[in-house]
N, C-alpha and C positions, 0 to 999 in steps of 0.2 A: 420651523421647526419647535416643538415644546422642548423644556427644560428635562422631559423625564426620558426623550429619544438622544441616545448617545451616537455620536456618528460611527457609522459601521467602518472599519477598518480590517482589512484581509478576511472579508465576510465569502469570499471562495473557497478560504481553505477552512472556514468552519461550518460550511454550507455539507448538510449529511448527505452522502452519495450511495447510490446500490452499488455495489459490487456485482459483477458478471458470476455465472454460476463457477466459472473456474476459478475466479478470485475468490468468492463465499465459500469452497471448499477448504480455503485457506484462513481466512480469518472469520469468518462466518456470514450469515444471509444478512444481517441488519445493514441497512443504510447507516454509514458513520463519515464525519469528516475527512477530507487527506490525512490531516496530522494524525490522526487516529489508525487509519489503515498503517499508515508508515508503521508506526508503533507495532500494531499487531503482526505485520512483517517479519520485523526484527525479532518479536520475542518467539514467532515460530521457527526462523531461520538457528536463533540461538538454541531453542528447545530440541531442534533437530542435528544440530553441529552441522550446518550447511555452510559456513563459512569457509574459503579455502585456506589451511593451515599455512600455506606457504606465504600467500596474500589476503591478509584479512579485508580488506576491502572488495574482493571477491566471493559472490556467493554461488555457492554450486547447488544448481538445481534438483530436486527429488522430482519423481512423476508430479505432483501437484504443484509444484512452481512453474516446471516446466511448463505445464498448460497455460501458465500466466506469461511469463518471461518467453516463450517461444524458443529457448535453446537451452544449453546444459550450464552454463554459466554465465553471469552477468556482471557489472559492477555496481557498488551501492549506486553509482550516480546515472547508471542505466536503468536501475530499477525504478526510481519512480516515474520516469517517462515511460517506462513500457505498461506499469499498474495503471496509468491513467487511462489508457485505451480501457480499463476493467470497469470503469468506474462510470456512471450516469445520473442523471437528478431523477428521483424517483417519482 
């Protein structure tokens, strides 16, 4: 390994992945790393006031999010697993 090459850690998280058409409706069509997908989802959730007021850890899905999540309400922990099914290598 040459000195110019740094060891790659967490490269799976940094790899740009292509969103499905359902996910692209929420975060846009460009390939992005998982970390950016999560950030964009939270931006969308906050912009559209989709956090459950009684339990902020739960997300109330509008039509666009329901197409991705598959149900009306998800926890923030479920969300990452469900979104992973909508990402593929470009």
